[in-house]
C-alpha positions in Angstrom: 15.1 -40.7 -6.2 18.0 -38.4 -6.1 21.5 -38.9 -7.6 23.2 -42.1 -6.8 26.6 -41.8 -5.0 29.3 -44.3 -5.1 31.4 -44.7 -2.1 34.7 -46.3 -2.7 37.1 -48.1 -0.3 39.6 -45.3 -0.2 37.1 -42.8 1.0 36.6 -42.0 4.7 33.6 -43.4 6.5 30.4 -41.7 5.3 31.9 -39.3 2.8 30.7 -39.9 -0.8 33.0 -40.0 -3.6 32.8 -37.3 -6.4 31.8 -39.7 -8.9 27.9 -39.4 -9.4 26.1 -41.9 -11.8 23.8 -40.4 -14.6 25.4 -37.1 -14.6 27.7 -35.8 -17.3 29.7 -32.5 -17.3 27.9 -29.5 -16.1 24.1 -29.1 -16.2 23.9 -25.4 -17.7 21.0 -26.3 -20.1 23.3 -25.9 -23.1 24.1 -22.1 -22.5 27.6 -21.1 -22.1 29.2 -17.8 -21.3 29.2 -15.1 -23.8 32.8 -15.1 -24.0 32.9 -18.9 -25.0 30.2 -18.7 -27.9 30.7 -17.0 -31.2 29.3 -13.6 -31.3 26.3 -12.9 -33.3 25.7 -9.6 -35.1 22.1 -9.9 -36.2 19.0 -11.4 -34.4 15.3 -11.2 -34.2 13.5 -9.5 -31.2 10.0 -10.9 -30.5 7.7 -8.7 -28.3 4.6 -10.2 -27.0 2.3 -7.4 -25.5 -0.8 -8.9 -23.7 -3.2 -6.9 -21.5 -1.4 -8.4 -18.3 2.2 -8.4 -19.3 4.9 -7.9 -21.8 7.5 -10.6 -22.8 10.5 -9.6 -24.9 13.1 -12.2 -26.4 16.0 -11.9 -28.7 16.8 -14.7 -30.8 19.9 -15.6 -33.2 19.4 -16.3 -37.0 18.8 -20.0 -36.3 16.0 -19.2 -33.9 18.1 -20.0 -30.6 17.0 -17.6 -27.8 19.9 -15.5 -26.6 18.3 -13.3 -24.2 14.7 -12.6 -22.6 12.8 -10.9 -20.0 9.4 -9.7 -19.0 7.7 -6.9 -16.9 7.1 -9.4 -14.4 10.7 -10.7 -14.4 11.8 -7.1 -13.6 9.8 -6.8 -10.4 6.5 -5.3 -11.5 3.4 -6.8 -10.2 -0.3 -6.7 -10.7 -1.6 -4.1 -13.2 1.8 -2.4 -13.4 3.2 -5.0 -15.4 1.1 -4.1 -18.5 2.4 -0.4 -18.5 4.6 1.0 -21.0 7.3 1.9 -18.3 7.5 -1.7 -17.4 7.8 -2.9 -21.0 10.6 -0.3 -21.5 12.5 -1.4 -18.6 12.2 -5.1 -19.7 13.5 -4.2 -23.2 16.4 -2.3 -21.7 17.3 -5.4 -19.7 17.1 -7.7 -22.9 19.2 -5.2 -25.0 21.9 -5.3 -22.2 22.0 -9.1 -22.3 22.2 -9.0 -26.2 25.0 -6.5 -26.3 27.0 -9.1 -24.4 26.5 -11.6 -27.1 27.6 -9.0 -29.7 24.2 -8.2 -31.4 24.0 -4.8 -33.0 21.0 -5.0 -35.2 17.5 -6.6 -34.8 14.5 -7.6 -36.7 11.4 -6.9 -34.6 8.2 -8.9 -34.5 5.4 -7.4 -32.4 2.4 -9.7 -31.4 -0.5 -8.7 -29.2 -2.5 -5.6 -28.3 -0.9 -4.4 -25.1 0.1 -0.9 -24.3 3.8 -1.9 -24.0 4.4 -2.4 -27.8 5.6 1.0 -28.7 7.5 1.7 -25.8 9.5 -1.7 -26.0 10.5 -0.9 -29.6 11.7 2.7 -28.7 13.8 1.3 -25.7 15.4 -1.3 -27.9 16.3 1.5 -30.3 17.4 3.9 -27.6 19.7 1.4 -26.1 21.7 1.2 -29.4 20.3 -1.7 -31.4 19.7 -1.1 -35.1 16.3 -1.9 -36.2 16.0 -3.3 -39.5 12.4 -4.0 -39.8 9.1 -4.0 -37.6 6.6 -6.5 -38.5 3.2 -6.9 -36.7 2.5 -10.8 -36.3 -0.7 -10.4 -34.2 -3.1 -13.2 -35.2 -6.4 -12.0 -36.9 -9.2 -14.2 -37.8 -10.0 -14.3 -41.3 -13.6 -15.0 -40.9 -14.1 -15.1 -37.3 -16.6 -17.3 -35.0 -19.9 -18.5 -36.3 -22.6 -15.9 -35.8 -25.2 -16.5 -33.1 -28.7 -17.7 -34.4 -31.4 -15.1 -35.3 -33.2 -13.9 -32.3 -37.0 -14.9 -32.3 -39.4 -12.7 -30.2 
C-alpha cells in the first residue's frame, strides 16, 4: 500500500515518472527552516520533570511548538535521565534551537516533582534567555482519593 507511481509512454522501460499520486509538495510536517519563518521574540518554556525523565519544550505565543528536547533524546539512558545534569543539557539544546528562531525571552511553566526542575531553569537563563516569570503548574489534588474504610480488629 505504498505510493502509486504513474509510468508514462515517454519514460524508459521500468522507470517510474516523477509524478506521484496523493503527494502534494514536501512532507515536512508543517515546519520550515528558521530563515523562512518569521522570528518570534517571546515564548513559553514548558518543563516536565518526572522521576524518570525531563522534557523541555518552547512554544510561541500561539502555542505552536518551536523547539523541544528531553534528557533521553540527549543520549542519557536509565536512571541518568532523571539527573539534574541531564536536564541542564536538554535545556541547553532547546535554548540553542530557540535562538535560531529569534527567541530572546520566555515564560517558564514547570510541572512535576523530578530533580531536573531547577537545573533546567538555570540552564535556560545561563544560555541567554530572559526569564519573565516562573510558574509551577504541577497538578495538586484538592481533596484526594477516598480514604480507606475503618479497620476492625
